[in-house]
N, C-alpha and C positions, 0 to 999 in steps of 0.2 A: 449637462449630458454630453456636449461637444468635447469638453475637456476630459471627461471620463473616457470617451472613445479614444482620444489621443493617447492617454496614459496606457490604455490596453494595447494599442498598436505598438507603442514604444517598448513595453514589457515583452510583447510577443516577439518583436524583432531582436531585442537584446538578449532575452533569456530563453523563451520557449522555442523559437525557431532554431537557434544553434543547438539546443538540447535535443531537438527532434533529429536534426541532421547527424549530430554526434551519435545518437542512439542507433540510427539506421546504419551508420558506418561501422560502429562497434559490433553490432549484431552480425553484419556481413563479414567483418574481419574475424569475428569469433568463429563463424561457420567455416571460413577458410582455414583458420588455425587448427580447429578440431579435425578437419579433414586431413591436414598435413600431419598432425600428431598421430592420428589413426594410421596414416600411411607409414609413418616412422615406426610405430609399434608393429605393424604388419611386417615390415622389413626386419625388425629385430627378432620377431618370432620365426621368420623364415631362416634367419641366420642361426638361431638355436636349433631348429630342425635339421639344418644342414650340418651343424657341428655333431649332432647325434648320429646322423647317417655316416659322417666321416669317421666318427669314433668306432662304429660297428665295422666299417670297412677296414680300419686300422687293426682291429682285433683279428678279423679274418685273415688279413695280410700277414699278421704275425704268426698265426697258425700255419699259413702256407710256407712261410720261411722255415719254420721249425721242421715241417714235414720234408721240405726239400733237402734239408741237412741230414735227415735220417733215411732218405731213399736208398743210398748205397748199402746200408746195413739192414734196412727193413725193420728197424726197431721202433715201432710206433706205439708200443704199449704205454710207455711213459707219458707220451703226449695225450693219449686217450684217458689214462687214469687221472692226469692232472687237470683235465678239462672235461668235466662230466657232461657238458653240452654236446660233445662229439660222440656220436653213436658208433661210427666206424669210418675207416679210411680206405678208399679204393685207388689202386695204382694199376695203370695199363700202359702199354705202348701206344703210339699214335695210330697204329693200324687196328687196334682193339682186338688183337689176336691173343694177347696174353694178359688176362685180367686177374688181379689178386685183391682179395678183400681182407682187411684186418679189423677186428679179429675174425677168424674163419667162420665162426658161427653166425655171422651176419651176411652170408653169401647171397641172401635174398636181394641184396642191393646191387648184385652183379648186373642184372638186366637194365638197371637205370643208366649205365654208361653206354650200353650198346645201342640205345635208342636216341643217342645224342650225337650222331656222326656229323651232321652239318655244323652244329655248335663247336664240336671239337676241331673240325677243319678250320673254322674261323679262329679259334684260340691258337692253333698252330701258326696261322698267318700273323697274328698279333705277336707271337713269340719270336717269329723270324724277323720282325721289325724291332726286336729288343723291348717289347712292352708286355709285361705280364698282366693279363686281365682276368679278373674273377667273374665267373658267370654263374648265377644261381638258377637252379631248376627245382620247381615245387614237386616234391614226391607225393606228399599228402598234406593235409592241413597242418599237421604237426611236425613235418619233416621237410628240410630243404637240403639239397646237395649243391655244394659250391665246387665248380670245376675250374681248374687252371692247368697250364702246361709248365712243367719244371724245366728250366733252361739247362740244368746240370746234367740231366739224363734223358732229356726230351721224352719225358713220360707224362701221361695225362693223369692228373690226380683229382679225386673227388673226396670232399669232406662231407660226410652225412651228419647233419646237425639236427638236434631236437629244438625246434623253434621256441617253444614255451620255456624250456629249461634255459636256453640262451638268454631269452628276454628277462626272466626272473633272476638269473644268477649274475649276468654280466651287464646287460643294458640298464637294469633297474638301478644299479649303483650310480651310474652316470646321470640317469634321469633325476634321481633324488638330489644329487649334488647340484644339478642345474636349476631344478625347480625351487629349492630352498623354501622361502615363504612367499615368493613373488608369483610363481606360476603353478599351474596344474598341467601335468603331462601324462598321457595315457597311451598304451599300445593296444590296438584291437585286431582280432582276426577278421579280415575283410569279408570273407564268405559268410560268416554268421553274425557279424557285428558284436562279437563277444569280447569283452575287455579282458586282456591277459594280465595287464599290469597298469596301475595308476598311482600317482603320488598323493591322491586325495581320496577320501572315502565318500565324498559327495556324489550323489547319484543324479542321473538325468541332466547333467550340466551341458550347456551349449559351448562347444569349442570354437575358437576363432579360426584356426587353420589346421590343416592336416596334410601329411605327405606320406607317400609310400616308402617303406624301408627298402633301401637299394638291395641289400643282401637277402632280405626276406620279402619278396614281392607280394606274398599272401597276407601281409600285415601292414597296418598303417600306424603312424605315430601322430598324435593330436596334442594341441597345446592351446592354452588360454591363460589370461591373467587370473590370479587367485582372487576369489570373491566376486568377480564380475568379468564381463567380456570387454574387449576393447571398445566396441560400439557403445556399450552401456556406460563405460567410464567416460568416453568422449561426450556422450549425450548428457550425462550427469553434470560434467564440468560445464558444458554449454548452457544447460538449464540454470545452473547456479550463477553463472556470469550474467545471463539474461535477466534473472531475478534481481541481481544487484543493480543492473542498469535501470530496470523498471523502478526499483526503490529510489534510485538517485533521481530519475525523472520525476517521480511522484513528489519527492522533497522539493525539487526545483519548482514544479508547478504549484505546490502548496505555498512555497515561499513567495512566488510571483503573485499568487492569489492574495496572500496576506498583505504584500506590499501594495497591490492594486486596491484592496479593500481599505487599507489604512489611509492611503493617499486620497481615495475617493471620499471617505468619511471626513477627512481633514478639509478637503475642498468644499464638501457640503456644509461643514461647520463654519468655514470661512464665509461662504455665501449666506448662511443663516445669520451670522454675526453682522454681516453687512446690511442685510435686511432689517435686523434688529436695531441697528443704529439709525437707519432711515425711519423705521416705524416709531421708535422711541422719540426721535426728534419731532415727528409729526404729532405724536401723542402729547408731548410736552408743550408744543407750540399752540395747540388748540386751546387748552384752558388758560394759558398765559395771554393769548390774544383776547379771549373773552373778558378776562379779569381787567386787562388794560383798557379795553373799549368801554366797559361799564364804569370803571373807575374814572376815566377821563370825562365821560358823559356827566357823572355826578359832580365832578370837580368844576366843570364849566357851568353848572347850575341849570342845565337844560331840562332837568326832570322837575316838574312843577308840583305833582301830587305826592303825598306821603305813601300812598298805596304803590305807586310806581317806584318810588325810592326803595321801599321795602323789598319789592320784587327784584330790583337791581342788586340790593345788598344780599339777598338770598342767593341770587345767581353767582355773585362774587364768592360768597362763602362755599357754595356747592363746588364751584370750579377750583377753589383753593384746596378743598378737601380731596377733590379728584386728583389735583396735581400732587398733593401730599402722598396719596395712595400710590401714584405712579413712581414717585421717588422712593417711597418705602419698598415697593416691589423690587426695584433695582438694587437697593441697599441690602434687602433681605436675601435676594438671589446671590449677591456677592458673598454674603456670610455663609449661605448654603454651600457655595462652591468651595469655600475655604474651610468648611466644617467648623466655623466659629459661632454659628447661631445657637443660642441657648434658650430653652423654653422654661417658663415659670409656671409650674402646674399648681392649680388650687381648685377647690370645689366651685363649680359654676353651674347655674341653671341655664341650659341652652335656650329655652324658650325666651327668657329675658334678653339673652345675648342677641338672638335673632331679631327680636322686636326693636332693639336699639339700633341694629344695623339697618333694618328696613326704614326706620325713622329718618335716616340720612337720605334715603332715596325717595322719600314721600313726595317731595316737590317735583323731582324729575319724572317719577312715574305718573304723577297727576298731570304734569305738563305734556307728557308724551302720550297720554290717553291709554295707559296700560290697564288691563284687567288684572288686578292683584288678588290672588287666592291664598289665604293663610290657613294652614291646617296644623295647628300645634297641639300635640297630645297633652292632655291634662295629667297623665300618669308619668310624665317624664321626670326622673329623679335628677338630683345633682350628680355631676361626674367631675373627676379631676382632669382639667385640661389647661392649656395656656390660652387664656381668654383673648388676648390680643392676636395670637396666631390663628385661632379659629375664626375670629372676626375677619381677619385678612383673607382667609380662604373663602368665606362667604362673600366678601366684597368682590373678589375675583370672579366667582361663579355668577353673581348677580350682574356685574358689569358685562360679562359675556352674554348673559340672557338678554339684557337690554340692547347690547350692540348688535347681536345677530338675530333679533326678533323679526326683522323685516316689517311687513305690513300687518302681520298678525300679532298684536301687542298683548301678550299674555305671560304672566309670571305666577308660578305656584311655588310656595315654600311650605314644606311639611316636615313634621317630626313624628317618630313613633318608637316603640320599644319592641325589640324582637329577641326574646330569651335574654342572653347576656350582652346584647348590643343595643346601642341607640342609633337610629337611622335618621339621617337628614337628607331630604330630597329637594333639589332645585330644578324646576321644570319650566320650559318655555315651549311655545308653538312656532318657533322661528324656522330658519332655513335648514337646520339639521346638518348632520355630518355623515358621509358615506362610511360603511362598515370597515372598509380597508384602511381608514385613517384612525379608527378607534384606539389602536394600540400605540399610535405614534403621537397623538395630540398631547400626551403628558411629557414628551421629550422637550428639553430646553431648546428654544429658538424655533421649534417646529410650527409651521403654519400650513394649512391646506393650500396646495399650489394652484387650485382651480375652483371655479364656481363662485357663489355668492360669499362663501366664507372668506375667500382671499380678498374680496373687494373692500371689506371692512378693515381698517387699520388696527394693528395691535402689535405688542412687543414680542409675543411668542413665549412669554415667561409665566403668565398667569396660571395656567393649569399645571406647569412644572412645579410652581411654588405650592399650589394646593396639594398636589400629590406628596411633596416632601413634608408638608405640615401634617397631613393625615397619617403618613407612614411613621412620622415621629411620635404620633399618639397611638402607635400600634394598630391603626385602623386601615381600612381599604376604601378605595374610590373606584367606581365603575360608571359606565355610560350606556344609556339606551338611546339610540338616535338613528334616524333615517332622513335622507334628503327630503325637504319640504314637509316633514312631519315633526319638527321640533327636536329638542334634546332633553334628556333627563339625567342629571348627575346625582349619584347616590353615594353618600358618605356613610360608612359604617364604623362607629367607634366602640371599642370594647367597654362594656358596662362595668364601671368601678364606682361603687357608692362611696361618697365622702364620709369620713369618720368625724 
């Protein structure tokens, strides 16, 4: 347990803690990176909107230059005809006493210039400083007049423009060229939130940014990334990177857990093998000591009566058999581990086999004052098994029953037939096993680590060998046991009649 804790701490410090710090750092860095990327995108979109406004201003300035060139001749028809967005052109002196509208049927726009005296005075001051400034005035939602002062004749000029025509005929081409497949750009009438033009047919889209058109203050231009917003794109990228970090952390944790589990199991196995060597040494030493002691006693002639000699001979034979079984267990376990153990199946009557096994224990059971109960079914047929292997399994179960019986000396052996299976039961009234150990006692080297079960010496191989033998016969083995209420091992072998 102490070593396991050390392994966990080392793995935590070497793998998990750095992974945790790295993940926190990366998530923080990702958040900052996405904010920076979002800010860069915002600036790029601002630059696009600025370029559109600059383009519109350049178009209007081009018109102003053309009109300036035609003021001396007043031949504006060609300009109006070649630019359908221009509804009319207004020319006046700076005192607004002489106003002319081209074409003449648009004289309704004459009043528009007379109401802008302050703005025109400002434009005159700009012109005096050698700066031609264009000033828009919203006439209606669909019309804007752009005023400027011509330096050549010191005249005030107004260009009456159809907003929607200008947007659809002139601005739209620029917007389509900019948008391509990367952006969605739209122009809305601000007062009614009506879309005048858009590069995408998608409805109810959320735009990232919008700006007022300089020349058309009643309209706004909006932009967003195609398919998603900047915030959504940044969030999607952030979420994807976070998921990758989480997956990486999960793999690291899983790997650390696997390493921890593997090392822990190896250390447990090493500890079990160490206990196994110690227990086997004790198990082998006990019968050897008894055999030597009784043999030396007989050799020195200290036993006078034939009855006592026979008792000593019986003990020597019994301990020799016990020693043989211990050695066979170790050898058979080695064959099991290397998958080299072979079974010789032949028809066997289990009742006879059980009786021969019990005969070996008759002296020990009688000497230990055991109550032996034998319930062998008369209807038991012959089945095809490896006689030596089944006998070995019974020896291990009976040895355990004797070893762990405690003060309540009771042993019951029973056989029965259940449909297509033969049942063998080995039951004692001994110290019992807690339910949490039931699934583990058939593991190699496993021994209960506390209670009376642990006080009795054993190799930890007996039940593992029994299970291997039973499974090799396509059977099953189960246990019914509680502390202080004994144990019952139930072997079920498939019923195969001999031919």
